[in-house]
Wavefront OBJ file of the C-alpha trace (Angstrom):
o trace
v 5.787 -22.319 102.755
v 5.869 -19.101 100.701
v 3.352 -16.334 101.240
v 1.067 -16.468 98.191
v -1.224 -13.648 99.342
v 0.010 -11.392 96.530
v -0.948 -13.961 93.916
v -4.507 -14.695 94.967
v -6.978 -14.421 92.098
v -9.695 -11.802 92.262
v -12.967 -12.096 90.436
v -14.202 -8.531 90.325
v -12.539 -5.948 88.136
v -11.669 -2.474 89.332
v -14.514 -1.260 87.109
v -17.039 -3.400 89.005
v -15.601 -2.419 92.375
v -15.663 1.276 91.464
v -19.286 0.964 90.373
v -20.164 -0.694 93.683
v -18.433 2.102 95.627
v -20.367 4.687 93.619
v -23.621 2.816 94.298
v -22.865 2.848 98.012
v -21.972 6.556 97.980
v -23.026 8.542 94.881
v -21.199 11.631 96.158
v -17.897 9.830 96.781
v -14.749 11.632 95.713
v -12.400 9.755 93.411
v -9.625 10.004 96.017
v -11.883 8.280 98.564
v -12.829 5.522 96.120
v -9.148 5.039 95.324
v -8.255 4.652 99.002
v -11.015 2.098 99.591
v -10.010 0.032 96.555
v -6.256 0.398 96.960
v -5.726 1.881 93.506
v -4.632 5.320 92.339
v -6.977 8.260 92.004
v -5.952 8.558 88.363
v -7.048 4.950 87.776
v -10.420 5.686 89.386
v -10.810 8.785 87.210
v -10.201 6.662 84.112
v -12.662 4.019 85.271
v -15.320 6.642 85.994
v -14.784 8.046 82.490
v -15.147 4.524 81.041
v -18.363 3.874 83.001
v -19.757 7.189 81.811
v -18.720 6.610 78.184
v -20.667 3.341 77.958
v -23.716 4.835 79.670
v -23.557 3.016 82.999
v -23.336 6.270 84.969
v -23.954 9.968 84.495
v -21.705 12.495 86.200
v -23.065 15.860 87.275
v -21.217 18.617 89.062
v -22.832 19.829 92.279
v -20.919 22.725 93.748
v -17.328 21.493 93.883
v -18.076 17.764 93.821
v -19.229 15.205 91.339
v -22.513 13.427 91.879
v -22.987 10.088 90.162
v -26.211 8.591 88.896
v -26.187 4.893 88.048
v -28.393 3.718 85.195
v -29.516 0.474 86.769
v -31.520 -0.706 83.759
v -28.522 -0.690 81.443
v -27.593 -4.191 80.357
v -24.178 -5.606 81.197
v -22.030 -6.049 78.116
v -20.523 -9.406 79.113
v -21.684 -12.440 77.140
v -21.986 -14.539 80.288
v -24.195 -11.921 81.941
v -26.639 -11.757 79.030
v -29.897 -10.167 80.154
v -28.499 -8.932 83.463
v -28.525 -5.247 84.281
v -26.215 -2.967 86.220
v -28.870 -2.930 88.926
v -28.820 -6.737 89.114
v -25.060 -6.647 89.647
v -25.303 -3.990 92.342
v -28.081 -5.790 94.216
v -26.068 -9.001 94.092
v -22.847 -7.458 95.383
v -24.000 -4.854 97.899
v -24.881 -6.178 101.338
l 1 2 3 4 5 6 7 8 9 10 11 12 13 14 15 16 17 18 19 20 21 22 23 24 25 26 27 28 29 30 31 32 33 34 35 36 37 38 39 40 41 42 43 44 45 46 47 48 49 50 51 52 53 54 55 56 57 58 59 60 61 62 63 64 65 66 67 68 69 70 71 72 73 74 75 76 77 78 79 80 81 82 83 84 85 86 87 88 89 90 91 92 93 94 95
């Protein structure tokens, strides 16, 4: 039987996973998030920019590191998640 492990479906996007990593560690460096998620640092940087652009997070510079603030009351933009907030998603996914 062939190894299908590379073709297993995933249900959370890299955007959701990045948001969860930021929630768990608001001072995380993009390189550290990338290593945890198994994606490139450049991809994480783009995702962080996307999350900031839609108002899900705010990025502030503290010394030589970014600090992230999540806006938990922001509504998710997905039709199926109507009425759910970023905070709802985080509370559901974080242990």
